[in-house]
C-alpha positions as a LaTeX table, in Angstrom:
\begin{tabular}{lrrr}
\hline
Residue & $x$ (\AA) & $y$ (\AA) & $z$ (\AA) \\
\hline
Met1 & $-50.74$ & 86.05 & $-41.13$ \\
Leu2 & $-52.28$ & 84.53 & $-37.99$ \\
Ala3 & $-53.51$ & 81.48 & $-39.93$ \\
Lys4 & $-50.05$ & 80.96 & $-41.40$ \\
Arg5 & $-48.52$ & 81.25 & $-37.91$ \\
Ile6 & $-50.96$ & 78.70 & $-36.47$ \\
Ile7 & $-50.53$ & 76.20 & $-39.32$ \\
Thr8 & $-46.75$ & 76.46 & $-39.19$ \\
Gly9 & $-46.80$ & 76.13 & $-35.40$ \\
Val10 & $-48.97$ & 73.00 & $-35.48$ \\
Ile11 & $-46.89$ & 71.30 & $-38.18$ \\
Gly12 & $-43.59$ & 72.32 & $-36.59$ \\
Gly13 & $-44.78$ & 71.29 & $-33.13$ \\
Ala14 & $-45.94$ & 67.87 & $-34.30$ \\
Leu15 & $-42.66$ & 67.30 & $-36.16$ \\
Thr16 & $-40.63$ & 68.37 & $-33.13$ \\
Ile17 & $-42.56$ & 66.07 & $-30.79$ \\
Gly18 & $-42.09$ & 63.13 & $-33.16$ \\
Ile19 & $-38.34$ & 63.71 & $-33.49$ \\
Ile20 & $-37.89$ & 64.15 & $-29.73$ \\
Tyr21 & $-39.77$ & 60.90 & $-29.12$ \\
Glu22 & $-37.64$ & 58.99 & $-31.62$ \\
Gly23 & $-34.39$ & 60.57 & $-30.40$ \\
Asp24 & $-31.12$ & 58.90 & $-31.40$ \\
Trp25 & $-29.59$ & 59.98 & $-34.74$ \\
Leu26 & $-32.75$ & 61.72 & $-35.94$ \\
Phe27 & $-32.65$ & 64.08 & $-32.95$ \\
Phe28 & $-28.89$ & 64.57 & $-33.29$ \\
Phe29 & $-29.18$ & 65.66 & $-36.93$ \\
Met30 & $-32.10$ & 67.95 & $-36.13$ \\
Ile31 & $-30.08$ & 69.70 & $-33.40$ \\
Ile32 & $-27.04$ & 70.03 & $-35.69$ \\
Leu33 & $-29.23$ & 71.53 & $-38.43$ \\
Leu34 & $-30.93$ & 73.97 & $-36.05$ \\
Ala35 & $-27.60$ & 75.04 & $-34.55$ \\
Ile36 & $-26.07$ & 75.73 & $-37.97$ \\
Leu37 & $-29.16$ & 77.65 & $-39.10$ \\
Gly38 & $-29.14$ & 79.62 & $-35.85$ \\
Trp39 & $-25.44$ & 80.44 & $-36.32$ \\
His40 & $-26.13$ & 81.56 & $-39.90$ \\
Glu41 & $-28.88$ & 83.90 & $-38.69$ \\
Tyr42 & $-26.63$ & 85.28 & $-35.97$ \\
Cys43 & $-23.87$ & 86.00 & $-38.48$ \\
Asn44 & $-26.32$ & 87.82 & $-40.74$ \\
Leu45 & $-27.49$ & 89.91 & $-37.78$ \\
Val46 & $-24.10$ & 91.08 & $-36.53$ \\
Arg47 & $-22.82$ & 91.77 & $-40.04$ \\
Lys48 & $-25.26$ & 94.67 & $-39.97$ \\
Leu49 & $-23.01$ & 96.09 & $-37.24$ \\
Gly50 & $-19.97$ & 95.78 & $-39.48$ \\
Ala51 & $-18.60$ & 92.66 & $-37.77$ \\
Asn52 & $-16.29$ & 90.39 & $-39.77$ \\
Leu53 & $-17.17$ & 86.80 & $-38.82$ \\
Ser54 & $-15.92$ & 83.54 & $-40.30$ \\
Glu55 & $-19.27$ & 81.84 & $-40.76$ \\
Arg56 & $-17.97$ & 78.63 & $-42.33$ \\
Met57 & $-15.33$ & 78.16 & $-39.63$ \\
Gly58 & $-17.98$ & 78.63 & $-36.93$ \\
Ala59 & $-20.36$ & 76.18 & $-38.60$ \\
Gly60 & $-17.59$ & 73.58 & $-38.91$ \\
Trp61 & $-16.65$ & 74.06 & $-35.27$ \\
Ile62 & $-20.27$ & 73.54 & $-34.16$ \\
Val63 & $-20.55$ & 70.29 & $-36.16$ \\
Cys64 & $-17.25$ & 68.95 & $-34.78$ \\
Phe65 & $-18.00$ & 69.97 & $-31.18$ \\
Phe66 & $-21.48$ & 68.43 & $-31.21$ \\
Ala67 & $-20.16$ & 65.27 & $-32.87$ \\
Ala68 & $-17.43$ & 65.00 & $-30.22$ \\
Tyr69 & $-20.08$ & 65.19 & $-27.52$ \\
Trp70 & $-22.31$ & 62.69 & $-29.32$ \\
Phe71 & $-19.48$ & 60.15 & $-29.51$ \\
Gly72 & $-18.48$ & 60.80 & $-25.90$ \\
Ser73 & $-15.00$ & 62.20 & $-26.58$ \\
Val74 & $-14.28$ & 64.70 & $-23.79$ \\
Lys75 & $-10.66$ & 65.03 & $-24.99$ \\
Val76 & $-11.75$ & 66.13 & $-28.45$ \\
Met77 & $-14.24$ & 68.59 & $-26.94$ \\
Met78 & $-11.48$ & 70.13 & $-24.82$ \\
Leu79 & $-9.15$ & 70.25 & $-27.83$ \\
Leu80 & $-11.82$ & 72.01 & $-29.89$ \\
Ala81 & $-12.56$ & 74.49 & $-27.08$ \\
Val82 & $-8.88$ & 75.39 & $-26.69$ \\
Ala83 & $-8.37$ & 75.55 & $-30.47$ \\
Ala84 & $-11.32$ & 77.96 & $-30.81$ \\
Met85 & $-9.98$ & 80.18 & $-28.04$ \\
Leu86 & $-6.49$ & 80.31 & $-29.54$ \\
Trp87 & $-7.77$ & 80.92 & $-33.05$ \\
Leu88 & $-10.06$ & 83.75 & $-31.98$ \\
Leu89 & $-7.13$ & 85.43 & $-30.26$ \\
Leu90 & $-4.48$ & 84.75 & $-32.90$ \\
Gln91 & $-6.57$ & 85.81 & $-35.90$ \\
Thr92 & $-6.51$ & 89.37 & $-34.58$ \\
Val93 & $-2.71$ & 89.21 & $-34.98$ \\
Leu94 & $-2.43$ & 87.20 & $-38.20$ \\
Phe95 & $-5.14$ & 89.18 & $-39.98$ \\
His96 & $-4.93$ & 92.44 & $-38.04$ \\
Gly97 & $-5.76$ & 94.44 & $-41.14$ \\
Lys98 & $-9.18$ & 92.78 & $-41.50$ \\
Ile99 & $-10.10$ & 91.27 & $-38.13$ \\
Lys100 & $-10.31$ & 93.33 & $-34.97$ \\
Pro101 & $-10.65$ & 92.10 & $-31.37$ \\
Val102 & $-14.31$ & 93.10 & $-31.45$ \\
Asp103 & $-14.86$ & 90.68 & $-34.37$ \\
Ser104 & $-13.48$ & 87.80 & $-32.29$ \\
Ala105 & $-15.70$ & 88.92 & $-29.42$ \\
Tyr106 & $-18.78$ & 88.81 & $-31.65$ \\
Thr107 & $-17.78$ & 85.32 & $-32.85$ \\
Leu108 & $-17.31$ & 84.02 & $-29.31$ \\
Tyr109 & $-20.62$ & 85.55 & $-28.20$ \\
Gly110 & $-22.43$ & 83.89 & $-31.10$ \\
Leu111 & $-20.86$ & 80.47 & $-30.61$ \\
Leu112 & $-21.70$ & 80.49 & $-26.90$ \\
Tyr113 & $-25.21$ & 81.78 & $-27.51$ \\
Val114 & $-26.14$ & 79.35 & $-30.27$ \\
Ser115 & $-24.19$ & 76.20 & $-29.38$ \\
Gly116 & $-24.75$ & 76.35 & $-25.62$ \\
Gly117 & $-28.51$ & 76.04 & $-25.79$ \\
Phe118 & $-28.70$ & 73.42 & $-28.53$ \\
Leu119 & $-25.93$ & 71.35 & $-26.92$ \\
Ala120 & $-27.90$ & 71.36 & $-23.65$ \\
Met121 & $-30.93$ & 69.97 & $-25.51$ \\
Leu122 & $-28.75$ & 67.24 & $-26.99$ \\
Ala123 & $-27.38$ & 66.44 & $-23.54$ \\
Leu124 & $-30.87$ & 66.25 & $-22.03$ \\
Arg125 & $-32.12$ & 63.87 & $-24.72$ \\
Asn126 & $-29.10$ & 61.54 & $-24.77$ \\
Gly127 & $-30.24$ & 60.15 & $-21.41$ \\
Gln128 & $-27.09$ & 60.20 & $-19.29$ \\
Ile129 & $-28.44$ & 62.68 & $-16.73$ \\
Ala130 & $-31.93$ & 61.17 & $-16.93$ \\
Ser131 & $-30.57$ & 57.73 & $-16.01$ \\
Tyr132 & $-29.66$ & 59.07 & $-12.55$ \\
Met133 & $-33.17$ & 60.44 & $-11.97$ \\
Thr134 & $-35.32$ & 57.32 & $-12.17$ \\
Asp135 & $-35.95$ & 57.39 & $-8.41$ \\
Ala136 & $-37.83$ & 60.68 & $-8.88$ \\
Phe137 & $-40.56$ & 58.81 & $-10.81$ \\
Ser138 & $-43.29$ & 56.86 & $-9.01$ \\
Ser139 & $-43.80$ & 54.82 & $-12.15$ \\
Val140 & $-41.74$ & 55.23 & $-15.31$ \\
Met141 & $-44.53$ & 55.79 & $-17.83$ \\
Leu142 & $-42.21$ & 57.57 & $-20.25$ \\
Glu143 & $-38.48$ & 57.15 & $-20.72$ \\
Pro144 & $-36.85$ & 59.78 & $-18.43$ \\
Ala145 & $-34.80$ & 61.35 & $-21.24$ \\
Arg146 & $-37.94$ & 61.79 & $-23.32$ \\
Phe147 & $-39.83$ & 63.06 & $-20.28$ \\
Phe148 & $-37.30$ & 65.81 & $-19.49$ \\
Met149 & $-37.20$ & 67.03 & $-23.08$ \\
Phe150 & $-40.99$ & 67.12 & $-23.29$ \\
Leu151 & $-41.18$ & 68.83 & $-19.89$ \\
Leu152 & $-38.72$ & 71.46 & $-21.13$ \\
Ile153 & $-40.53$ & 71.96 & $-24.46$ \\
Phe154 & $-44.07$ & 72.16 & $-23.07$ \\
Ser155 & $-43.06$ & 74.39 & $-20.16$ \\
Thr156 & $-41.26$ & 76.79 & $-22.51$ \\
Trp157 & $-44.18$ & 76.83 & $-24.92$ \\
Ala158 & $-46.46$ & 77.53 & $-21.95$ \\
Ser159 & $-44.27$ & 80.46 & $-20.94$ \\
Asp160 & $-44.55$ & 82.04 & $-24.38$ \\
Thr161 & $-48.25$ & 81.24 & $-24.81$ \\
Phe162 & $-49.52$ & 82.38 & $-21.40$ \\
Ala163 & $-47.37$ & 85.52 & $-21.47$ \\
Phe164 & $-48.76$ & 86.44 & $-24.88$ \\
Ala165 & $-52.40$ & 85.64 & $-23.98$ \\
Val166 & $-52.42$ & 87.38 & $-20.60$ \\
Gly167 & $-50.49$ & 90.33 & $-22.00$ \\
Lys168 & $-53.08$ & 90.77 & $-24.76$ \\
Val169 & $-56.03$ & 90.64 & $-22.37$ \\
Lys170 & $-54.70$ & 92.25 & $-19.19$ \\
Gly171 & $-51.43$ & 93.90 & $-20.19$ \\
Lys172 & $-51.12$ & 97.54 & $-19.11$ \\
Asn173 & $-47.68$ & 98.10 & $-17.56$ \\
Lys174 & $-44.68$ & 97.71 & $-19.83$ \\
Leu175 & $-41.99$ & 95.27 & $-18.72$ \\
Cys176 & $-38.93$ & 96.41 & $-20.73$ \\
Pro177 & $-40.17$ & 99.08 & $-23.15$ \\
Ser178 & $-36.67$ & 100.00 & $-24.33$ \\
Ile179 & $-35.94$ & 96.37 & $-25.31$ \\
Ser180 & $-39.28$ & 94.78 & $-26.16$ \\
Pro181 & $-42.20$ & 97.25 & $-26.17$ \\
Gly182 & $-44.82$ & 94.52 & $-26.55$ \\
Lys183 & $-44.05$ & 92.75 & $-23.27$ \\
Thr184 & $-45.98$ & 93.67 & $-20.13$ \\
Gln185 & $-45.61$ & 92.95 & $-16.43$ \\
Glu186 & $-49.03$ & 91.29 & $-16.41$ \\
Gly187 & $-48.00$ & 89.07 & $-19.30$ \\
Ala188 & $-44.76$ & 88.12 & $-17.55$ \\
Leu189 & $-46.69$ & 87.14 & $-14.40$ \\
Gly190 & $-49.19$ & 85.15 & $-16.47$ \\
Gly191 & $-46.34$ & 83.38 & $-18.26$ \\
Phe192 & $-44.65$ & 82.57 & $-14.94$ \\
Ile193 & $-47.79$ & 81.07 & $-13.39$ \\
Gly194 & $-48.74$ & 79.22 & $-16.59$ \\
Thr195 & $-45.26$ & 77.70 & $-16.87$ \\
Val196 & $-45.21$ & 76.42 & $-13.29$ \\
Val197 & $-48.75$ & 75.01 & $-13.55$ \\
Thr198 & $-47.90$ & 73.29 & $-16.85$ \\
Ala199 & $-44.77$ & 71.71 & $-15.35$ \\
Leu200 & $-46.74$ & 70.43 & $-12.33$ \\
Val201 & $-49.63$ & 69.05 & $-14.39$ \\
Phe202 & $-47.29$ & 67.37 & $-16.87$ \\
Ser203 & $-45.35$ & 65.80 & $-13.99$ \\
Leu204 & $-48.53$ & 64.63 & $-12.26$ \\
Ile205 & $-49.59$ & 62.84 & $-15.44$ \\
Phe206 & $-46.26$ & 61.03 & $-15.74$ \\
Gln207 & $-45.79$ & 60.59 & $-11.97$ \\
Phe208 & $-42.62$ & 62.62 & $-11.60$ \\
Ser209 & $-41.53$ & 64.25 & $-8.33$ \\
Leu210 & $-43.63$ & 67.38 & $-7.77$ \\
Ile211 & $-40.80$ & 69.05 & $-5.82$ \\
His212 & $-38.43$ & 68.73 & $-8.78$ \\
Ala213 & $-41.25$ & 69.63 & $-11.18$ \\
Leu214 & $-41.90$ & 72.83 & $-9.21$ \\
Ala215 & $-38.19$ & 73.71 & $-9.27$ \\
Ile216 & $-37.92$ & 73.04 & $-13.02$ \\
Gly217 & $-41.11$ & 75.00 & $-13.66$ \\
Ile218 & $-39.73$ & 78.03 & $-11.80$ \\
Ile219 & $-36.38$ & 77.73 & $-13.59$ \\
Val220 & $-38.05$ & 77.66 & $-17.02$ \\
Ala221 & $-40.46$ & 80.44 & $-16.01$ \\
Val222 & $-37.46$ & 82.69 & $-15.28$ \\
Ala223 & $-35.03$ & 81.52 & $-17.97$ \\
Ala224 & $-37.42$ & 81.41 & $-20.95$ \\
Pro225 & $-38.42$ & 85.11 & $-20.93$ \\
Leu226 & $-34.79$ & 86.07 & $-20.28$ \\
Gly227 & $-33.82$ & 84.18 & $-23.43$ \\
Asp228 & $-36.52$ & 86.05 & $-25.30$ \\
Leu229 & $-35.19$ & 89.39 & $-24.04$ \\
Val230 & $-31.60$ & 88.50 & $-24.98$ \\
Glu231 & $-32.63$ & 87.91 & $-28.58$ \\
Ser232 & $-34.82$ & 91.02 & $-28.51$ \\
Ile233 & $-31.89$ & 93.23 & $-27.53$ \\
Leu234 & $-29.73$ & 91.59 & $-30.21$ \\
Lys235 & $-32.34$ & 92.33 & $-32.87$ \\
Arg236 & $-32.86$ & 95.87 & $-31.57$ \\
Val237 & $-29.13$ & 96.60 & $-31.71$ \\
Cys238 & $-28.99$ & 95.21 & $-35.25$ \\
Gln239 & $-32.22$ & 97.07 & $-36.13$ \\
Val240 & $-34.17$ & 94.11 & $-37.50$ \\
Lys241 & $-37.64$ & 92.76 & $-36.69$ \\
Asp242 & $-36.89$ & 89.04 & $-37.08$ \\
Ser243 & $-33.69$ & 87.01 & $-37.07$ \\
Gly244 & $-34.72$ & 85.33 & $-40.33$ \\
Thr245 & $-37.60$ & 84.23 & $-42.57$ \\
Leu246 & $-37.17$ & 80.46 & $-42.50$ \\
Ile247 & $-40.34$ & 79.70 & $-40.50$ \\
Pro248 & $-43.46$ & 81.31 & $-42.05$ \\
Gly249 & $-45.27$ & 83.46 & $-39.49$ \\
His250 & $-42.58$ & 82.94 & $-36.85$ \\
Gly251 & $-39.41$ & 84.44 & $-38.30$ \\
Gly252 & $-36.16$ & 82.53 & $-38.01$ \\
Val253 & $-34.70$ & 79.74 & $-35.90$ \\
Leu254 & $-33.49$ & 82.16 & $-33.23$ \\
Asp255 & $-36.95$ & 83.75 & $-33.07$ \\
Arg256 & $-38.53$ & 80.36 & $-32.44$ \\
Phe257 & $-35.89$ & 78.90 & $-30.12$ \\
Asp258 & $-34.71$ & 81.99 & $-28.22$ \\
Ser259 & $-36.47$ & 80.95 & $-24.99$ \\
Leu260 & $-35.20$ & 77.37 & $-25.23$ \\
Leu261 & $-31.62$ & 78.55 & $-25.72$ \\
Phe262 & $-31.70$ & 79.84 & $-22.14$ \\
Ala263 & $-34.14$ & 77.37 & $-20.55$ \\
Ala264 & $-32.38$ & 74.19 & $-21.76$ \\
Pro265 & $-28.96$ & 74.94 & $-20.16$ \\
Ala266 & $-30.68$ & 76.08 & $-16.95$ \\
Val267 & $-32.69$ & 72.84 & $-16.65$ \\
Tyr268 & $-29.65$ & 70.73 & $-17.53$ \\
Val269 & $-27.55$ & 72.39 & $-14.80$ \\
Tyr270 & $-30.33$ & 71.81 & $-12.25$ \\
Leu271 & $-30.61$ & 68.12 & $-13.13$ \\
Met272 & $-26.84$ & 67.73 & $-13.10$ \\
Leu273 & $-26.63$ & 69.25 & $-9.60$ \\
Ile274 & $-29.35$ & 67.04 & $-8.11$ \\
Ala275 & $-28.52$ & 63.81 & $-9.99$ \\
\hline
\end{tabular}
């Protein structure tokens, strides 16, 4: 099991790094695919609670919304957002025998949870925010859009890795036993320190502002484990161990990207505020 997890992680990590580096349409299609797979896993989870979700409608909305962002159409994005809101409300009237308000609430929760994080990754990689941050680099050794995505990815991986390693070796006091029994306070502290150090070292190598690197490191160190806990509570409520079986040794897309789904929007908001 461990060997399978390591092999899958190495292959998946190398593929992810290559796609992030290339960016453009390859990255766009990867994000679309991950978002749809994540939405599919979410729908399967909440159906265990008896929720009645329109999976195909949600998947189509995600594709259209991401495409509208990719082509820079704010008007279409607003139209899609309003249309989704109206539809979620009206379907409880038009199909009141089958769809209850709680079903629309589950749909909205899922669309926000899945699309928000992946859309933030798309926004970070498209380079618009990064173009305003070139002054924060002493020497642009790596395209800023690539740099911020790699900083996000490596910092989030560091959070998961250090938390797991320190928790295994030093973990004694449970962090949230009712949500995720395996997590410890010692592991959380190790993950926090490891994330910040990783962000600083990575930024030193590519000559990025250490002040901003420290801020981003702290943001990821807080947001990443929160994303993990959000998915943990979702799985606990639905009484499942993993969100899916797509990735051997790792579970599903949500299992692998849960930390990033919180960290990516947090980093994007920080960069947007300081740009």
